[in-house]
N, C-alpha and C positions, 0 to 999 in steps of 0.2 A: 305354138305355145311352148315356152321353155319350162322344163320340169324343175321343181324346187330342188336345190342341193340338199343332200342329207348326209348324216353320219350313220354308220352301222352301230349296232349295240356293242360290238367289239371295239370300235373306235371310241365310243363313249367311255367304255371301261378303261381304255388307255389314258384318256383325259382325266378321269376320276382318280386313277392311280397316282398321277403326279400332282393332283390338287391337294394342297396342304390343309387349308382351313375347312373344317366340317360344314360350316354354313354354305360355303361355295359348292362343295361336293353335293350337298343336299339340294341346293337350288338347281344345279345342273341336272340332277336325277329327276327332280320335279318337272323340269322343262321337257325331258325326254319321256319318262314313264307316265306322266300325267297329262302330257300334251298341253302344258300351261304356257301362257305368255309371261314374259319377265315381269310385266306390270301386275299380273295376277299373283305371281310368286311373292313379290315384295309386300302386297296387301294382305296376304294370308295371315289369319289370326288363329289362336287356339280354339276360339269358339266356332270357327268354321270347320272344325274337324269333328266328325262323329265316328269315334272308334268302334262303337257298338254295331252300327250298320256298315262300317267301313266306307264312308262317303266323305268327300271334301265338298264343301259348299262354296262355290266360286260366286262371289257377289260383285255385281256391276262390272262384268267383263266387257269385252269389246261390244259396242252398241248398247251399253248399259244393261246387258242381259245377265241373268243369274243362271247357273246350272249346277247340277250335282254330278260328281264323277266318282267312280270307284277308286279306292286307294290301292295302288299297286303294291304287291308284297315287297318289291325292291325298295320302297320308300317308307313303309309302315313304321319301322323302328326309328327312323330319323325325324318323325313328327314332333319329337320333343324340342327340336331346334326352332320350331315356329314360335314367334315370328322371325323371319330372316332379318337380321339386323344389318342390312346392306341395301344400298340404293340400286336403282336400275342401271345407271351408268357404270357403277363399280362392278356389277355382275357381268355386264356386257364386255367390259375391258378385260376382266380376269378370264372369262371364257375364251376370248379371242387369243389372249396371250398363251393360255394353256394348250389350246389347239395347235398353235404354232410350234410349241415345244414338243408336244406328244405326237403330233401327226405330220408336222412339217408343212402344214397348209393353213390358209386363212379360213376362218369360220366366223359366223355371227350367232349370237344367242338364239335368235328365232329359228335357226336350223334345228335346234333341239326339238321344238314343237313339230316342225316338218318331219323330222326323223322319227319321232314317236308315232305320229299318224301313219307314216309309211310302215313302221315296225308292226303296228297292230293289224294293218291291212294285209301285208305280205308275209310276215313271219308268223304271227299269231293267228292269221286267217279269220279275223273278225269280219263281220259283214260291214258294208259301207254305211248302213243305217246305224249300227252300233258305234262305229268310229265317228260318224257325224254327230251323234249325241254327245260323245265324250269331248269332241273338239269344240262343240257349240256352234257348228256351222248351220246357217239357216237353210242352205240348199245342199242336197246330197251331191250335186255336181261339183261343188267346191271340194268336198272330201275326195271325190274320185280322181282329182288331179294328182293325188298322192299314190295312186296305185302303180308305182314303179315296178316294172317287171324286168329284172336283170336277166341277161343271157344265162347266168348260172341257175337262176330260179326256173327258167324254162327247161334247162337240161335236167335238173333234179325232178321236175314234174314229169318229163318224158321218160326218164330212165329209173328214177328212184322208187316209184310206186308200183309199176307193173312190169318188172323185169323177168317175170316167171314164164312168159310166153316163149315158145320155141319156134314160132312161125318164122320162116325165112322166105324172102322174096327172090 
């Protein structure tokens, strides 16, 4: 099975830096930090935002399922931009264009969702069940596809946390 392509948070920030329109920047951030599909982003309305409980109510997502997801601190201030006055195709094209400019590589909008799921699993160390709930996957096995472990992650794990031992072989 081929692993989904992803962007790191650092790469996302490079893309956001060159993105001029606030609604584009915000849509890209929602894709990554909220693990949202582009269709869910363009359907989001002010009444779907509960600032008190810090939840977004995603209505009729894939499979006609509803879900509640926590609002990431990185997107909280941008919620005033909702609804995103932009269509699915326009967002997809702008993201592809900006990734080419900022990163010199091809990317598609859905990579933001893949990247966010991977970010929460590997960098934030959320459990598979927590990320499954956030992503709206019906099976945890679907979520676990995103548990990319890079060689750097393994090295950090090996050397970064328990370097105090003086045992030599």
